[in-house]
TORKOL-4160 file (C-alpha; in steps of 0.2 Angstrom, whole numbers, padded with zeros to 4 digits, m for minus):
469
<pt num="1" X="0089" Y="m0106" Z="0077"/>
<pt num="2" X="0101" Y="m0095" Z="0072"/>
<pt num="3" X="0114" Y="m0106" Z="0066"/>
<pt num="4" X="0103" Y="m0112" Z="0052"/>
<pt num="5" X="0101" Y="m0094" Z="0046"/>
<pt num="6" X="0111" Y="m0085" Z="0033"/>
<pt num="7" X="0120" Y="m0069" Z="0038"/>
<pt num="8" X="0113" Y="m0059" Z="0023"/>
<pt num="9" X="0098" Y="m0060" Z="0010"/>
<pt num="10" X="0109" Y="m0058" Z="m0005"/>
<pt num="11" X="0104" Y="m0067" Z="m0021"/>
<pt num="12" X="0122" Y="m0077" Z="m0021"/>
<pt num="13" X="0117" Y="m0084" Z="m0002"/>
<pt num="14" X="0099" Y="m0090" Z="m0006"/>
<pt num="15" X="0106" Y="m0096" Z="m0025"/>
<pt num="16" X="0117" Y="m0108" Z="m0014"/>
<pt num="17" X="0105" Y="m0114" Z="m0002"/>
<pt num="18" X="0090" Y="m0120" Z="m0015"/>
<pt num="19" X="0089" Y="m0138" Z="m0020"/>
<pt num="20" X="0077" Y="m0133" Z="m0035"/>
<pt num="21" X="0084" Y="m0134" Z="m0051"/>
<pt num="22" X="0066" Y="m0129" Z="m0060"/>
<pt num="23" X="0061" Y="m0110" Z="m0067"/>
<pt num="24" X="0051" Y="m0095" Z="m0062"/>
<pt num="25" X="0034" Y="m0095" Z="m0071"/>
<pt num="26" X="0038" Y="m0075" Z="m0076"/>
<pt num="27" X="0023" Y="m0075" Z="m0086"/>
<pt num="28" X="0012" Y="m0081" Z="m0073"/>
<pt num="29" X="0020" Y="m0068" Z="m0061"/>
<pt num="30" X="0019" Y="m0053" Z="m0072"/>
<pt num="31" X="0000" Y="m0056" Z="m0074"/>
<pt num="32" X="m0002" Y="m0058" Z="m0054"/>
<pt num="33" X="0008" Y="m0042" Z="m0053"/>
<pt num="34" X="m0004" Y="m0032" Z="m0063"/>
<pt num="35" X="m0018" Y="m0037" Z="m0052"/>
<pt num="36" X="m0007" Y="m0031" Z="m0037"/>
<pt num="37" X="m0007" Y="m0014" Z="m0048"/>
<pt num="38" X="m0025" Y="m0014" Z="m0047"/>
<pt num="39" X="m0028" Y="m0018" Z="m0030"/>
<pt num="40" X="m0014" Y="m0004" Z="m0024"/>
<pt num="41" X="m0025" Y="0008" Z="m0037"/>
<pt num="42" X="m0040" Y="0004" Z="m0026"/>
<pt num="43" X="m0033" Y="0010" Z="m0010"/>
<pt num="44" X="m0029" Y="0029" Z="m0016"/>
<pt num="45" X="m0039" Y="0032" Z="m0031"/>
<pt num="46" X="m0053" Y="0041" Z="m0024"/>
<pt num="47" X="m0043" Y="0049" Z="m0009"/>
<pt num="48" X="m0043" Y="0068" Z="m0018"/>
<pt num="49" X="m0059" Y="0067" Z="m0024"/>
<pt num="50" X="m0069" Y="0057" Z="m0011"/>
<pt num="51" X="m0072" Y="0073" Z="0000"/>
<pt num="52" X="m0079" Y="0084" Z="m0013"/>
<pt num="53" X="m0090" Y="0067" Z="m0019"/>
<pt num="54" X="m0095" Y="0066" Z="m0001"/>
<pt num="55" X="m0100" Y="0084" Z="0000"/>
<pt num="56" X="m0109" Y="0083" Z="m0016"/>
<pt num="57" X="m0119" Y="0069" Z="m0009"/>
<pt num="58" X="m0122" Y="0076" Z="0008"/>
<pt num="59" X="m0115" Y="0097" Z="0010"/>
<pt num="60" X="m0117" Y="0092" Z="0029"/>
<pt num="61" X="m0104" Y="0078" Z="0030"/>
<pt num="62" X="m0092" Y="0081" Z="0044"/>
<pt num="63" X="m0073" Y="0078" Z="0041"/>
<pt num="64" X="m0074" Y="0065" Z="0055"/>
<pt num="65" X="m0085" Y="0054" Z="0044"/>
<pt num="66" X="m0072" Y="0056" Z="0030"/>
<pt num="67" X="m0060" Y="0048" Z="0041"/>
<pt num="68" X="m0071" Y="0033" Z="0046"/>
<pt num="69" X="m0076" Y="0031" Z="0026"/>
<pt num="70" X="m0056" Y="0032" Z="0022"/>
<pt num="71" X="m0053" Y="0018" Z="0036"/>
<pt num="72" X="m0068" Y="0008" Z="0030"/>
<pt num="73" X="m0058" Y="0001" Z="0015"/>
<pt num="74" X="m0045" Y="m0006" Z="0027"/>
<pt num="75" X="m0057" Y="m0013" Z="0039"/>
<pt num="76" X="m0064" Y="m0024" Z="0024"/>
<pt num="77" X="m0046" Y="m0028" Z="0020"/>
<pt num="78" X="m0042" Y="m0032" Z="0037"/>
<pt num="79" X="m0056" Y="m0046" Z="0038"/>
<pt num="80" X="m0051" Y="m0051" Z="0021"/>
<pt num="81" X="m0032" Y="m0053" Z="0021"/>
<pt num="82" X="m0031" Y="m0068" Z="0032"/>
<pt num="83" X="m0048" Y="m0075" Z="0026"/>
<pt num="84" X="m0040" Y="m0076" Z="0008"/>
<pt num="85" X="m0023" Y="m0079" Z="0015"/>
<pt num="86" X="m0028" Y="m0095" Z="0025"/>
<pt num="87" X="m0040" Y="m0101" Z="0011"/>
<pt num="88" X="m0026" Y="m0101" Z="m0001"/>
<pt num="89" X="m0013" Y="m0111" Z="0011"/>
<pt num="90" X="m0026" Y="m0123" Z="0015"/>
<pt num="91" X="m0033" Y="m0127" Z="m0002"/>
<pt num="92" X="m0017" Y="m0126" Z="m0010"/>
<pt num="93" X="m0025" Y="m0115" Z="m0024"/>
<pt num="94" X="m0025" Y="m0098" Z="m0027"/>
<pt num="95" X="m0035" Y="m0095" Z="m0041"/>
<pt num="96" X="m0052" Y="m0096" Z="m0034"/>
<pt num="97" X="m0046" Y="m0085" Z="m0019"/>
<pt num="98" X="m0039" Y="m0071" Z="m0031"/>
<pt num="99" X="m0054" Y="m0072" Z="m0041"/>
<pt num="100" X="m0067" Y="m0071" Z="m0029"/>
<pt num="101" X="m0057" Y="m0056" Z="m0023"/>
<pt num="102" X="m0057" Y="m0047" Z="m0039"/>
<pt num="103" X="m0077" Y="m0050" Z="m0040"/>
<pt num="104" X="m0080" Y="m0042" Z="m0025"/>
<pt num="105" X="m0070" Y="m0027" Z="m0030"/>
<pt num="106" X="m0081" Y="m0025" Z="m0046"/>
<pt num="107" X="m0097" Y="m0026" Z="m0035"/>
<pt num="108" X="m0090" Y="m0013" Z="m0022"/>
<pt num="109" X="m0084" Y="m0001" Z="m0037"/>
<pt num="110" X="m0102" Y="m0002" Z="m0047"/>
<pt num="111" X="m0110" Y="0004" Z="m0030"/>
<pt num="112" X="m0098" Y="0018" Z="m0028"/>
<pt num="113" X="m0101" Y="0025" Z="m0046"/>
<pt num="114" X="m0119" Y="0023" Z="m0042"/>
<pt num="115" X="m0120" Y="0034" Z="m0027"/>
<pt num="116" X="m0129" Y="0048" Z="m0035"/>
<pt num="117" X="m0144" Y="0038" Z="m0039"/>
<pt num="118" X="m0147" Y="0032" Z="m0022"/>
<pt num="119" X="m0158" Y="0042" Z="m0014"/>
<pt num="120" X="m0157" Y="0033" Z="0004"/>
<pt num="121" X="m0143" Y="0038" Z="0013"/>
<pt num="122" X="m0129" Y="0039" Z="0001"/>
<pt num="123" X="m0113" Y="0042" Z="0012"/>
<pt num="124" X="m0118" Y="0027" Z="0021"/>
<pt num="125" X="m0118" Y="0015" Z="0004"/>
<pt num="126" X="m0102" Y="0023" Z="0001"/>
<pt num="127" X="m0096" Y="0015" Z="0018"/>
<pt num="128" X="m0102" Y="m0001" Z="0012"/>
<pt num="129" X="m0095" Y="0000" Z="m0005"/>
<pt num="130" X="m0080" Y="0004" Z="0003"/>
<pt num="131" X="m0080" Y="m0010" Z="0014"/>
<pt num="132" X="m0083" Y="m0023" Z="0000"/>
<pt num="133" X="m0069" Y="m0018" Z="m0011"/>
<pt num="134" X="m0057" Y="m0018" Z="0004"/>
<pt num="135" X="m0062" Y="m0035" Z="0007"/>
<pt num="136" X="m0060" Y="m0040" Z="m0010"/>
<pt num="137" X="m0042" Y="m0032" Z="m0008"/>
<pt num="138" X="m0039" Y="m0044" Z="0005"/>
<pt num="139" X="m0033" Y="m0056" Z="m0009"/>
<pt num="140" X="m0017" Y="m0048" Z="m0009"/>
<pt num="141" X="m0011" Y="m0058" Z="0005"/>
<pt num="142" X="m0015" Y="m0073" Z="m0007"/>
<pt num="143" X="m0008" Y="m0065" Z="m0021"/>
<pt num="144" X="0009" Y="m0062" Z="m0010"/>
<pt num="145" X="0010" Y="m0079" Z="m0005"/>
<pt num="146" X="0008" Y="m0084" Z="m0023"/>
<pt num="147" X="0023" Y="m0075" Z="m0029"/>
<pt num="148" X="0033" Y="m0083" Z="m0015"/>
<pt num="149" X="0028" Y="m0100" Z="m0019"/>
<pt num="150" X="0030" Y="m0099" Z="m0038"/>
<pt num="151" X="0047" Y="m0090" Z="m0037"/>
<pt num="152" X="0063" Y="m0100" Z="m0034"/>
<pt num="153" X="0072" Y="m0092" Z="m0021"/>
<pt num="154" X="0087" Y="m0086" Z="m0033"/>
<pt num="155" X="0073" Y="m0076" Z="m0042"/>
<pt num="156" X="0062" Y="m0072" Z="m0026"/>
<pt num="157" X="0073" Y="m0055" Z="m0024"/>
<pt num="158" X="0066" Y="m0049" Z="m0042"/>
<pt num="159" X="0049" Y="m0056" Z="m0039"/>
<pt num="160" X="0044" Y="m0049" Z="m0022"/>
<pt num="161" X="0051" Y="m0032" Z="m0028"/>
<pt num="162" X="0041" Y="m0032" Z="m0043"/>
<pt num="163" X="0026" Y="m0037" Z="m0034"/>
<pt num="164" X="0026" Y="m0025" Z="m0019"/>
<pt num="165" X="0031" Y="m0011" Z="m0032"/>
<pt num="166" X="0016" Y="m0015" Z="m0043"/>
<pt num="167" X="0007" Y="m0013" Z="m0029"/>
<pt num="168" X="0015" Y="0003" Z="m0021"/>
<pt num="169" X="0015" Y="0009" Z="m0040"/>
<pt num="170" X="m0005" Y="0008" Z="m0040"/>
<pt num="171" X="m0006" Y="0016" Z="m0022"/>
<pt num="172" X="0005" Y="0030" Z="m0028"/>
<pt num="173" X="m0003" Y="0031" Z="m0047"/>
<pt num="174" X="m0021" Y="0033" Z="m0040"/>
<pt num="175" X="m0022" Y="0052" Z="m0036"/>
<pt num="176" X="m0012" Y="0055" Z="m0052"/>
<pt num="177" X="m0026" Y="0046" Z="m0062"/>
<pt num="178" X="m0040" Y="0055" Z="m0053"/>
<pt num="179" X="m0032" Y="0069" Z="m0059"/>
<pt num="180" X="m0035" Y="0064" Z="m0078"/>
<pt num="181" X="m0054" Y="0064" Z="m0073"/>
<pt num="182" X="m0054" Y="0081" Z="m0064"/>
<pt num="183" X="m0059" Y="0089" Z="m0082"/>
<pt num="184" X="m0072" Y="0079" Z="m0086"/>
<pt num="185" X="m0089" Y="0091" Z="m0088"/>
<pt num="186" X="m0103" Y="0087" Z="m0074"/>
<pt num="187" X="m0120" Y="0081" Z="m0082"/>
<pt num="188" X="m0115" Y="0067" Z="m0092"/>
<pt num="189" X="m0127" Y="0051" Z="m0092"/>
<pt num="190" X="m0124" Y="0034" Z="m0099"/>
<pt num="191" X="m0136" Y="0018" Z="m0095"/>
<pt num="192" X="m0144" Y="0029" Z="m0082"/>
<pt num="193" X="m0127" Y="0030" Z="m0072"/>
<pt num="194" X="m0119" Y="0050" Z="m0069"/>
<pt num="195" X="m0103" Y="0050" Z="m0079"/>
<pt num="196" X="m0092" Y="0063" Z="m0071"/>
<pt num="197" X="m0074" Y="0065" Z="m0063"/>
<pt num="198" X="m0081" Y="0055" Z="m0047"/>
<pt num="199" X="m0090" Y="0040" Z="m0056"/>
<pt num="200" X="m0080" Y="0037" Z="m0072"/>
<pt num="201" X="m0063" Y="0032" Z="m0062"/>
<pt num="202" X="m0075" Y="0017" Z="m0053"/>
<pt num="203" X="m0083" Y="0011" Z="m0069"/>
<pt num="204" X="m0069" Y="0011" Z="m0079"/>
<pt num="205" X="m0058" Y="m0001" Z="m0065"/>
<pt num="206" X="m0074" Y="m0011" Z="m0063"/>
<pt num="207" X="m0071" Y="m0015" Z="m0081"/>
<pt num="208" X="m0054" Y="m0019" Z="m0082"/>
<pt num="209" X="m0056" Y="m0031" Z="m0065"/>
<pt num="210" X="m0070" Y="m0039" Z="m0072"/>
<pt num="211" X="m0061" Y="m0045" Z="m0088"/>
<pt num="212" X="m0046" Y="m0049" Z="m0076"/>
<pt num="213" X="m0057" Y="m0059" Z="m0064"/>
<pt num="214" X="m0061" Y="m0072" Z="m0080"/>
<pt num="215" X="m0042" Y="m0071" Z="m0089"/>
<pt num="216" X="m0034" Y="m0077" Z="m0070"/>
<pt num="217" X="m0042" Y="m0094" Z="m0075"/>
<pt num="218" X="m0031" Y="m0095" Z="m0090"/>
<pt num="219" X="m0015" Y="m0086" Z="m0085"/>
<pt num="220" X="m0012" Y="m0094" Z="m0069"/>
<pt num="221" X="0000" Y="m0108" Z="m0068"/>
<pt num="222" X="m0001" Y="m0115" Z="m0049"/>
<pt num="223" X="0017" Y="m0123" Z="m0050"/>
<pt num="224" X="0025" Y="m0122" Z="m0032"/>
<pt num="225" X="0043" Y="m0123" Z="m0037"/>
<pt num="226" X="0048" Y="m0109" Z="m0023"/>
<pt num="227" X="0042" Y="m0123" Z="m0009"/>
<pt num="228" X="0053" Y="m0137" Z="m0002"/>
<pt num="229" X="0046" Y="m0154" Z="m0002"/>
<pt num="230" X="0055" Y="m0164" Z="0011"/>
<pt num="231" X="0050" Y="m0181" Z="0003"/>
<pt num="232" X="0057" Y="m0175" Z="m0013"/>
<pt num="233" X="0072" Y="m0161" Z="m0011"/>
<pt num="234" X="0079" Y="m0170" Z="0003"/>
<pt num="235" X="0081" Y="m0155" Z="0013"/>
<pt num="236" X="0069" Y="m0147" Z="0027"/>
<pt num="237" X="0066" Y="m0131" Z="0036"/>
<pt num="238" X="0068" Y="m0126" Z="0052"/>
<pt num="239" X="0055" Y="m0115" Z="0062"/>
<pt num="240" X="0057" Y="m0097" Z="0056"/>
<pt num="241" X="0063" Y="m0084" Z="0068"/>
<pt num="242" X="0046" Y="m0075" Z="0075"/>
<pt num="243" X="0055" Y="m0061" Z="0081"/>
<pt num="244" X="0061" Y="m0056" Z="0066"/>
<pt num="245" X="0046" Y="m0059" Z="0057"/>
<pt num="246" X="0036" Y="m0048" Z="0068"/>
<pt num="247" X="0049" Y="m0033" Z="0067"/>
<pt num="248" X="0044" Y="m0034" Z="0048"/>
<pt num="249" X="0026" Y="m0035" Z="0051"/>
<pt num="250" X="0030" Y="m0018" Z="0063"/>
<pt num="251" X="0038" Y="m0010" Z="0050"/>
<pt num="252" X="0025" Y="m0014" Z="0037"/>
<pt num="253" X="0013" Y="m0005" Z="0049"/>
<pt num="254" X="0023" Y="0009" Z="0050"/>
<pt num="255" X="0024" Y="0013" Z="0033"/>
<pt num="256" X="0004" Y="0008" Z="0030"/>
<pt num="257" X="0002" Y="0022" Z="0043"/>
<pt num="258" X="0011" Y="0033" Z="0033"/>
<pt num="259" X="0005" Y="0031" Z="0017"/>
<pt num="260" X="m0014" Y="0032" Z="0023"/>
<pt num="261" X="m0009" Y="0049" Z="0033"/>
<pt num="262" X="m0001" Y="0056" Z="0018"/>
<pt num="263" X="m0016" Y="0052" Z="0006"/>
<pt num="264" X="m0030" Y="0054" Z="0017"/>
<pt num="265" X="m0024" Y="0072" Z="0019"/>
<pt num="266" X="m0018" Y="0078" Z="0003"/>
<pt num="267" X="m0034" Y="0086" Z="m0001"/>
<pt num="268" X="m0037" Y="0095" Z="0015"/>
<pt num="269" X="m0019" Y="0098" Z="0020"/>
<pt num="270" X="m0016" Y="0106" Z="0004"/>
<pt num="271" X="m0033" Y="0116" Z="0005"/>
<pt num="272" X="m0029" Y="0122" Z="0024"/>
<pt num="273" X="m0010" Y="0126" Z="0018"/>
<pt num="274" X="m0012" Y="0135" Z="0001"/>
<pt num="275" X="m0030" Y="0142" Z="m0001"/>
<pt num="276" X="m0032" Y="0129" Z="m0014"/>
<pt num="277" X="m0053" Y="0126" Z="m0018"/>
<pt num="278" X="m0057" Y="0107" Z="m0019"/>
<pt num="279" X="m0054" Y="0106" Z="m0040"/>
<pt num="280" X="m0037" Y="0113" Z="m0037"/>
<pt num="281" X="m0032" Y="0102" Z="m0023"/>
<pt num="282" X="m0038" Y="0087" Z="m0034"/>
<pt num="283" X="m0028" Y="0092" Z="m0049"/>
<pt num="284" X="m0013" Y="0100" Z="m0041"/>
<pt num="285" X="m0011" Y="0084" Z="m0028"/>
<pt num="286" X="m0013" Y="0073" Z="m0044"/>
<pt num="287" X="0002" Y="0082" Z="m0052"/>
<pt num="288" X="0012" Y="0080" Z="m0036"/>
<pt num="289" X="0009" Y="0062" Z="m0036"/>
<pt num="290" X="0014" Y="0060" Z="m0053"/>
<pt num="291" X="0030" Y="0066" Z="m0052"/>
<pt num="292" X="0032" Y="0056" Z="m0035"/>
<pt num="293" X="0026" Y="0042" Z="m0043"/>
<pt num="294" X="0037" Y="0042" Z="m0057"/>
<pt num="295" X="0051" Y="0043" Z="m0048"/>
<pt num="296" X="0046" Y="0027" Z="m0039"/>
<pt num="297" X="0042" Y="0018" Z="m0055"/>
<pt num="298" X="0061" Y="0020" Z="m0059"/>
<pt num="299" X="0067" Y="0014" Z="m0042"/>
<pt num="300" X="0055" Y="m0001" Z="m0042"/>
<pt num="301" X="0063" Y="m0007" Z="m0061"/>
<pt num="302" X="0079" Y="m0003" Z="m0053"/>
<pt num="303" X="0078" Y="m0014" Z="m0039"/>
<pt num="304" X="0070" Y="m0027" Z="m0050"/>
<pt num="305" X="0080" Y="m0028" Z="m0065"/>
<pt num="306" X="0098" Y="m0022" Z="m0058"/>
<pt num="307" X="0110" Y="m0027" Z="m0045"/>
<pt num="308" X="0105" Y="m0012" Z="m0034"/>
<pt num="309" X="0091" Y="m0025" Z="m0030"/>
<pt num="310" X="0104" Y="m0034" Z="m0022"/>
<pt num="311" X="0109" Y="m0022" Z="m0008"/>
<pt num="312" X="0107" Y="m0028" Z="0010"/>
<pt num="313" X="0089" Y="m0025" Z="0013"/>
<pt num="314" X="0092" Y="m0019" Z="0030"/>
<pt num="315" X="0102" Y="m0005" Z="0023"/>
<pt num="316" X="0088" Y="0000" Z="0011"/>
<pt num="317" X="0075" Y="m0001" Z="0024"/>
<pt num="318" X="0086" Y="0012" Z="0037"/>
<pt num="319" X="0088" Y="0023" Z="0022"/>
<pt num="320" X="0070" Y="0024" Z="0019"/>
<pt num="321" X="0065" Y="0029" Z="0037"/>
<pt num="322" X="0077" Y="0042" Z="0034"/>
<pt num="323" X="0068" Y="0049" Z="0020"/>
<pt num="324" X="0053" Y="0047" Z="0030"/>
<pt num="325" X="0060" Y="0055" Z="0045"/>
<pt num="326" X="0065" Y="0071" Z="0034"/>
<pt num="327" X="0050" Y="0074" Z="0026"/>
<pt num="328" X="0041" Y="0072" Z="0043"/>
<pt num="329" X="0053" Y="0085" Z="0049"/>
<pt num="330" X="0050" Y="0096" Z="0035"/>
<pt num="331" X="0031" Y="0098" Z="0038"/>
<pt num="332" X="0032" Y="0103" Z="0056"/>
<pt num="333" X="0026" Y="0121" Z="0059"/>
<pt num="334" X="0043" Y="0128" Z="0061"/>
<pt num="335" X="0043" Y="0144" Z="0068"/>
<pt num="336" X="0056" Y="0152" Z="0055"/>
<pt num="337" X="0043" Y="0148" Z="0042"/>
<pt num="338" X="0042" Y="0165" Z="0034"/>
<pt num="339" X="0021" Y="0165" Z="0031"/>
<pt num="340" X="0006" Y="0162" Z="0042"/>
<pt num="341" X="m0010" Y="0153" Z="0035"/>
<pt num="342" X="m0025" Y="0164" Z="0032"/>
<pt num="343" X="m0040" Y="0159" Z="0043"/>
<pt num="344" X="m0056" Y="0161" Z="0036"/>
<pt num="345" X="m0070" Y="0152" Z="0045"/>
<pt num="346" X="m0086" Y="0159" Z="0033"/>
<pt num="347" X="m0081" Y="0149" Z="0019"/>
<pt num="348" X="m0083" Y="0133" Z="0015"/>
<pt num="349" X="m0068" Y="0129" Z="0003"/>
<pt num="350" X="m0052" Y="0138" Z="m0005"/>
<pt num="351" X="m0047" Y="0144" Z="0012"/>
<pt num="352" X="m0040" Y="0137" Z="0031"/>
<pt num="353" X="m0056" Y="0134" Z="0040"/>
<pt num="354" X="m0050" Y="0126" Z="0057"/>
<pt num="355" X="m0045" Y="0137" Z="0072"/>
<pt num="356" X="m0027" Y="0132" Z="0072"/>
<pt num="357" X="m0025" Y="0142" Z="0056"/>
<pt num="358" X="m0023" Y="0158" Z="0067"/>
<pt num="359" X="m0007" Y="0152" Z="0073"/>
<pt num="360" X="0003" Y="0138" Z="0062"/>
<pt num="361" X="0015" Y="0144" Z="0051"/>
<pt num="362" X="0013" Y="0140" Z="0032"/>
<pt num="363" X="0026" Y="0128" Z="0024"/>
<pt num="364" X="0033" Y="0135" Z="0010"/>
<pt num="365" X="0028" Y="0128" Z="m0006"/>
<pt num="366" X="0044" Y="0129" Z="m0013"/>
<pt num="367" X="0051" Y="0117" Z="0001"/>
<pt num="368" X="0035" Y="0105" Z="0002"/>
<pt num="369" X="0033" Y="0100" Z="m0016"/>
<pt num="370" X="0052" Y="0096" Z="m0019"/>
<pt num="371" X="0054" Y="0087" Z="m0003"/>
<pt num="372" X="0037" Y="0076" Z="m0005"/>
<pt num="373" X="0043" Y="0072" Z="m0022"/>
<pt num="374" X="0059" Y="0066" Z="m0018"/>
<pt num="375" X="0057" Y="0059" Z="0000"/>
<pt num="376" X="0040" Y="0049" Z="m0004"/>
<pt num="377" X="0045" Y="0046" Z="m0021"/>
<pt num="378" X="0060" Y="0036" Z="m0015"/>
<pt num="379" X="0058" Y="0031" Z="0003"/>
<pt num="380" X="0041" Y="0019" Z="m0003"/>
<pt num="381" X="0052" Y="0009" Z="m0014"/>
<pt num="382" X="0066" Y="0007" Z="m0004"/>
<pt num="383" X="0056" Y="0003" Z="0012"/>
<pt num="384" X="0040" Y="m0005" Z="0004"/>
<pt num="385" X="0050" Y="m0017" Z="m0007"/>
<pt num="386" X="0063" Y="m0022" Z="0006"/>
<pt num="387" X="0052" Y="m0026" Z="0020"/>
<pt num="388" X="0041" Y="m0037" Z="0010"/>
<pt num="389" X="0056" Y="m0047" Z="0003"/>
<pt num="390" X="0065" Y="m0049" Z="0020"/>
<pt num="391" X="0049" Y="m0055" Z="0026"/>
<pt num="392" X="0047" Y="m0068" Z="0012"/>
<pt num="393" X="0066" Y="m0073" Z="0016"/>
<pt num="394" X="0064" Y="m0074" Z="0034"/>
<pt num="395" X="0047" Y="m0087" Z="0033"/>
<pt num="396" X="0059" Y="m0098" Z="0021"/>
<pt num="397" X="0055" Y="m0109" Z="0007"/>
<pt num="398" X="0038" Y="m0114" Z="0015"/>
<pt num="399" X="0018" Y="m0111" Z="0012"/>
<pt num="400" X="0016" Y="m0093" Z="0017"/>
<pt num="401" X="m0002" Y="m0089" Z="0015"/>
<pt num="402" X="m0008" Y="m0088" Z="0033"/>
<pt num="403" X="0007" Y="m0078" Z="0039"/>
<pt num="404" X="0006" Y="m0064" Z="0021"/>
<pt num="405" X="m0012" Y="m0065" Z="0028"/>
<pt num="406" X="m0006" Y="m0058" Z="0046"/>
<pt num="407" X="0006" Y="m0047" Z="0038"/>
<pt num="408" X="m0008" Y="m0039" Z="0027"/>
<pt num="409" X="m0020" Y="m0039" Z="0041"/>
<pt num="410" X="m0008" Y="m0028" Z="0053"/>
<pt num="411" X="m0005" Y="m0016" Z="0035"/>
<pt num="412" X="m0024" Y="m0014" Z="0036"/>
<pt num="413" X="m0025" Y="m0012" Z="0053"/>
<pt num="414" X="m0016" Y="0003" Z="0050"/>
<pt num="415" X="m0024" Y="0011" Z="0036"/>
<pt num="416" X="m0040" Y="0008" Z="0046"/>
<pt num="417" X="m0036" Y="0016" Z="0062"/>
<pt num="418" X="m0023" Y="0030" Z="0055"/>
<pt num="419" X="m0038" Y="0040" Z="0045"/>
<pt num="420" X="m0049" Y="0042" Z="0061"/>
<pt num="421" X="m0034" Y="0046" Z="0070"/>
<pt num="422" X="m0027" Y="0057" Z="0059"/>
<pt num="423" X="m0042" Y="0067" Z="0054"/>
<pt num="424" X="m0047" Y="0069" Z="0073"/>
<pt num="425" X="m0029" Y="0076" Z="0076"/>
<pt num="426" X="m0029" Y="0087" Z="0060"/>
<pt num="427" X="m0046" Y="0094" Z="0066"/>
<pt num="428" X="m0040" Y="0100" Z="0083"/>
<pt num="429" X="m0020" Y="0104" Z="0079"/>
<pt num="430" X="m0017" Y="0104" Z="0062"/>
<pt num="431" X="m0001" Y="0093" Z="0056"/>
<pt num="432" X="0009" Y="0095" Z="0071"/>
<pt num="433" X="0005" Y="0081" Z="0082"/>
<pt num="434" X="0002" Y="0069" Z="0069"/>
<pt num="435" X="0021" Y="0072" Z="0063"/>
<pt num="436" X="0027" Y="0070" Z="0081"/>
<pt num="437" X="0018" Y="0052" Z="0082"/>
<pt num="438" X="0027" Y="0047" Z="0066"/>
<pt num="439" X="0042" Y="0053" Z="0070"/>
<pt num="440" X="0043" Y="0043" Z="0085"/>
<pt num="441" X="0036" Y="0028" Z="0076"/>
<pt num="442" X="0051" Y="0031" Z="0064"/>
<pt num="443" X="0064" Y="0029" Z="0078"/>
<pt num="444" X="0057" Y="0015" Z="0083"/>
<pt num="445" X="0058" Y="0006" Z="0068"/>
<pt num="446" X="0076" Y="0011" Z="0064"/>
<pt num="447" X="0081" Y="0006" Z="0084"/>
<pt num="448" X="0073" Y="m0012" Z="0081"/>
<pt num="449" X="0081" Y="m0014" Z="0065"/>
<pt num="450" X="0099" Y="m0008" Z="0071"/>
<pt num="451" X="0096" Y="m0020" Z="0088"/>
<pt num="452" X="0089" Y="m0035" Z="0081"/>
<pt num="453" X="0103" Y="m0033" Z="0066"/>
<pt num="454" X="0110" Y="m0052" Z="0065"/>
<pt num="455" X="0091" Y="m0058" Z="0067"/>
<pt num="456" X="0083" Y="m0050" Z="0052"/>
<pt num="457" X="0092" Y="m0063" Z="0039"/>
<pt num="458" X="0086" Y="m0076" Z="0028"/>
<pt num="459" X="0080" Y="m0095" Z="0033"/>
<pt num="460" X="0093" Y="m0106" Z="0026"/>
<pt num="461" X="0086" Y="m0124" Z="0023"/>
<pt num="462" X="0095" Y="m0139" Z="0030"/>
<pt num="463" X="0099" Y="m0157" Z="0022"/>
<pt num="464" X="0091" Y="m0171" Z="0031"/>
<pt num="465" X="0100" Y="m0183" Z="0040"/>
<pt num="466" X="0101" Y="m0198" Z="0027"/>
<pt num="467" X="0100" Y="m0187" Z="0014"/>
<pt num="468" X="0109" Y="m0192" Z="m0003"/>
<pt num="469" X="0110" Y="m0174" Z="m0007"/>
């Protein structure tokens, strides 16, 4: 199998292996990227505001249930990803699966916005709404398969980089966008709905998604220029390296675990660490995410539009893993940090109320913010883009809907399990064991890349015997 594979995934080697002479429809791909941005946005938009929203709906909501609600999105996505991926592959069409996912997202967001008007167990209805939104966002597997199918091999590095960048940009931009709504006063109503910093983002995103659900039937061109047809092209694909594919899936699982840990604990972590109120945590975390997001956007543009995107993806993955290792090392409660946390179990907001606050040192804010912005802002683009690009090249120029669904499924499983485990660990012992767990996973990921370096390469089409090419 390995003799049929190239040694690197740089653009020149991919170009030389491509039998296609067609062109990539960039207009359609950019529209797909816009949809992926909104899918990513829905993953993180409510993270900094959901805990205060829950307390407003039911002041007795426990922190562990907050973790369950965070995980519910990924439960829905874990179910939806293989369904949408397989649906698009078997039907050989992308429009209806993707539009169906968007319509479900609209429904879920409208339910989320209407929660103040629901007087029967609103926190359970929030759980259901997030499951529906997550199921709809399972159409990301179909979108990623679409990117691979409708881009020429020589354009795929750029196409996949911009595709994954759009999703991750949406994930990173979510908390920053939520901060823009923090200044909206309470008590406003329109068409019977409460309009405040918790509900207005859901109404806004529902409006945009409704428009895109209609436009998808006019801006998607399903010309599969990136798929080899052995009956026409004179080339065929050997089986892909399953071990290499599963290493990519593990790395994606790892990155999604890190992402959801950071997102889900952003508010409670900074409230406990720096005595911020819920409103301050929403605003200040939004500012931090804004700068981190801005740095990430510049990296994605550099990857997609310059020759930096042609750097060997394995080196970029290792660099991203290194940055995440630095971040999680810094947030460990080192004894040489000068201050301790302010423990106050008698308040409900603006203080560290957990028992571990009595002995855990405070991470200096002048250390935490720069390390967060730089490491997280740079690491996600380097590793997220590289894993997705490498995965598509390992699979080769074939229909990828089912495998992209499995890839997205494991990312969703990570985003499902991590919030429950994370909030439980945080409630009992703070961030210490969370960081240790992630550091072990990071070392394992780096080890897999190093040991199987020669197998993490692109699949090369082979010429059919008797072909005129």
